[in-house]
C-alpha positions, 0 to 999 in steps of 0.5 A, a space after each residue: 069789569 073782568 079783566 079778560 076784556 082788557 087783554 089780547 088772545 094770543 092767537 086770532 082763533 081764540 076768545 078770552 073768557 072768565 070761568 063762571 062756573 065749574 062742575 064735573 069737568 065742565 066749565 061755563 065761560 063767560 066771553 064778551 058776547 056769550 057764555 060757552 060750556 067748555 072742557 079742558 083741552 087734553 094737553 092741559 090735563 096731561 101737564 103736571 099740575 100742583 094746583 087745580 088747572 082752572 077754577 072759578 075766576 080764572 081768565 082763560 083762552 078758549 076755541 069754539 067747537 060748535 053748538 055753543 061749546 068750546 075748549 079751554 086752551 090756556 089758563 092765564 096766571 092768577 093775580 090772587 086766589 082763595 086757596 085751602 089744604 085738601 087731601 090728595 092721593 096716597 095720603 099727600 096734600 094738594 092745594 084746593 083753589 076755591 076762587 081765583 082773581 078775587 078782590 076781597 073775601 067776605 068771611 061769613 060766621 053766625 052769631 048763633 045756630 051754629 055756634 061761632 067758631 073763632 079758630 076756623 075764623 082765625 085759620 081763614 084770616 091767616 089764609 087771607 093775609 098770607 095771600 094779600 087778600 082783603 078780608 071782610 068778616 059778616 056776622 050773620 043771624 044778629 036777630 038771634 042774639 043781643 047786639 051786645 053779645 054779638 059785639 062781644 063775640 067779634 070785639 077781639 077782630 074789630 079791635 085789630 082793625 078787621 071790618 065787621 059787618 052785623 047782618 040779619 037776613 030776616 030783619 034786613 039789618 046790615 044788608 045795605 052795608 053788604 051791597 055797598 061793600 060787593 059793588 064793583 068788586 069780585 068777591 067770595 063769600 065763604 064760611 062754615 056750613 049753615 052760617 047763611 051764605 046762600 040766604 045772605 045772596 038771596 036777600 041781597 038779590 032775590 032773583 038768585 033763588 039759591 038753595 038754602 038748608 037747615 041746621 042739624 039740631 043733633 050736631 048743631 052743624 049746617 047742612 051742605 047746600 051749595 055744592 057747586 062754586 059759582 061766580 055770580 053777577 050781581 045787579 048792582 049800580 056798580 055791578 060786581 061778582 060774588 062767588 058763592 062757595 060749598 059750605 066748609 067744615 074744615 079749613 086747612 092752611 096751604 103752604 103758609 111756613 111756620 116762620 111767616 105765621 106770626 106775621 099773619 096775626 096783625 096784632 102781633 106785627 109791632 112786636 116782631 123783631 123785638 124779641 131777644 132771639 132771632 127767629 123767635 117762635 113766641 112760645 117758649 123763648 125767654 125775653 119774647 116781646 110778643 108774650 110780654 105783650 100778651 101778659 100786658 093785655 096788649 094782645 088777646 089771649 084767645 088770639 095768641 092761644 090760636 097762634 100757638 095752636 097753629 104754630 104747633 100743628 094743632 087743630 
């Protein structure tokens, strides 16, 4: 299902492949016949890059150098990516691409232990909307709370037509729905530390044996367990690939212009262009259609507050 098999190498001495794993300057590239451990060709590293040169999911051309090893000669343009803002050198920021060429993002958030963090979910949703990625919310640890409590937590998102899957790795509730969602697609499972991403994948495919961690009782935060992003082949009837990403404690927006932020909140879209002032920020201007909708209860107050905070550069 990887698109690299449908392309043609630019030179006869090269092979096409997909990066399945990246760690410490080494890249595990799956070709049509084998997995080759590669390093970047020196000229690629010397080129000025505004983003990661190669990440999991990237389609690449490689040459073999012997003993199951190779060199990445070029990286194909990405058709999609999940990226965040990360600290760069000298106080600057850079783009941190978590996975490339992905079809959908499973945003995984626990109902409890650790506590649900809606503002973090909102940031993820903005990134997905701005990148044109399909976002599906996976509410884990449903066995720790009443169903009514879980439904109340995620109701604002279901109300604006985000799909929410309620899952328990302990009881098996919702696991088949996740399997059906992953089948035949390239997906990334992401979210804050401790929400049960690796446990979810282990429950879906027990032979993965991914490491799982515990929750810090002092901080009620998850411990980082997954330290290397990896694209995993799924043993499903329609196959599929899923990326298990390292746990994230903060998610920063990368190059989402302030004037495009309102569009990334899908419940605001019906009111955009109806405000009295062109370029309305929907924060302080009079005769604002968005604020009128908030007052009328047509837009969730908490989600609107989330928009305002992001627009003003607050966390």
